[in-house]
C-alpha positions as CSV (number, residue, x, y, z in Angstrom):
1,M,104.0,143.8,18.1
2,I,107.3,145.3,19.2
3,A,110.5,143.2,19.2
4,P,111.9,142.4,22.7
5,A,115.2,144.1,21.8
6,T,113.3,147.3,20.9
7,M,111.5,147.2,24.3
8,D,114.9,146.6,26.1
9,A,116.3,149.7,24.3
10,L,113.2,151.8,25.2
11,A,113.6,150.6,28.9
12,D,117.3,151.5,28.8
13,V,116.6,155.0,27.5
14,A,113.8,155.5,30.1
15,R,116.2,154.4,32.9
16,A,118.9,156.7,31.6
17,L,116.5,159.6,31.8
18,G,115.3,158.8,35.3
19,F,112.2,156.8,34.5
20,E,111.2,153.2,35.0
21,L,109.2,151.6,32.1
22,R,106.5,149.0,33.2
23,R,103.6,147.3,31.5
24,A,100.4,149.1,32.6
25,E,97.7,146.4,32.3
26,H,95.0,148.6,33.7
27,A,95.7,151.8,31.7
28,K,92.9,153.0,29.6
29,P,93.9,154.7,26.3
30,L,92.2,158.1,25.5
31,G,92.1,160.2,22.4
32,I,91.7,160.0,18.7
33,D,93.4,156.6,18.3
34,Y,91.4,155.0,21.1
35,D,90.3,151.9,19.0
36,R,93.8,151.2,17.8
37,A,95.5,152.0,21.1
38,Q,93.1,149.7,22.9
39,E,94.5,146.8,20.9
40,Q,98.1,147.6,21.9
41,T,100.0,146.9,25.1
42,Q,99.9,149.9,27.4
43,F,103.0,151.0,29.3
44,A,103.7,153.4,32.2
45,L,106.7,155.6,32.8
46,L,107.3,155.9,36.5
47,R,109.5,158.4,38.4
48,G,109.8,158.0,42.2
49,G,107.0,155.4,42.3
50,E,104.5,157.8,40.6
51,V,103.2,157.4,37.0
52,E,104.4,160.4,35.0
53,F,103.1,159.2,31.6
54,D,101.3,156.2,30.2
55,G,100.5,155.0,26.7
56,T,101.6,152.7,24.0
57,A,105.3,152.0,23.3
58,R,105.3,154.6,20.5
59,E,103.7,157.2,22.7
60,C,106.2,156.5,25.5
61,S,109.0,156.9,23.0
62,A,107.6,160.3,21.9
63,F,107.3,161.4,25.5
64,L,111.0,160.4,26.2
65,I,112.2,162.2,23.1
66,G,110.4,165.4,24.2
67,W,111.7,165.0,27.7
68,R,115.3,164.6,26.5
69,D,115.0,167.7,24.2
70,L,113.4,169.8,27.0
71,R,116.1,168.7,29.4
72,S,118.9,169.5,26.9
73,S,117.5,172.9,26.2
74,V,117.1,173.7,29.9
75,L,120.7,172.5,30.6
76,G,121.9,174.7,27.7
77,A,120.0,177.7,28.9
78,V,121.6,177.6,32.3
79,R,124.9,176.7,30.8
80,A,125.1,173.4,32.6
81,I,126.8,170.3,31.3
82,E,126.5,166.6,31.9
83,T,129.4,165.3,33.9
84,K,128.8,161.6,33.4
85,V,127.9,159.8,30.1
86,M,125.8,156.8,31.0
87,P,126.2,153.6,28.9
88,E,122.4,153.2,29.1
89,M,122.0,156.1,26.8
90,S,123.1,153.9,23.9
91,G,120.2,153.1,21.6
92,R,121.2,149.5,21.3
93,T,120.8,146.6,23.6
94,K,123.9,144.7,24.8
95,C,124.2,140.9,25.3
96,Q,123.1,140.0,28.8
97,A,125.9,137.5,29.4
98,L,128.1,138.2,32.4
99,D,131.7,137.1,33.0
100,A,133.0,135.7,36.4
101,K,133.6,139.3,37.6
102,G,130.1,140.4,36.7
103,N,131.0,142.5,33.7
104,C,128.4,142.5,30.9
105,C,129.3,141.4,27.4
106,L,129.6,144.5,25.1
107,L,128.3,142.8,21.9
108,R,124.8,142.9,20.5
109,P,122.4,140.1,21.5
110,G,122.4,137.1,19.2
111,H,126.1,137.2,18.4
112,D,128.2,134.0,18.4
113,G,127.3,132.7,21.9
114,Q,130.7,131.1,22.4
115,K,132.6,134.4,22.2
116,H,131.8,137.4,24.4
117,A,133.6,140.7,24.7
118,T,134.4,142.8,27.8
119,V,136.9,145.6,28.5
120,V,140.0,144.2,30.0
121,Y,142.3,146.4,32.2
122,W,145.9,145.7,33.1
123,E,148.7,147.5,34.8
124,D,152.1,148.3,33.2
125,P,155.0,146.6,35.1
126,R,156.7,150.0,35.6
């Protein structure tokens, strides 16, 4: 069984690469590891409402790694750069607590629940 924090991180990476990760209750595993895969939860990676890939969490992770590498090599080949670094690309899950303004806590889940951390902005009096 995969830890919930690991699944959250996998879903975050999928989202950052333009996919949505969902459980695929009706997916049927195929291939050499059919017996083992049949015992594991199946997931689907959707893009634009269409299933692009389905398999176990490990198989979905491998697909996303390949997609990321392919995307990077294509961007490099056409000399394109990313203009925006998305916080969802982080491999770690953040605490899901929100402050009064809707800002998410920046610490890891399971930290001291009484103390949360966010970025605070202020203006100089000049």
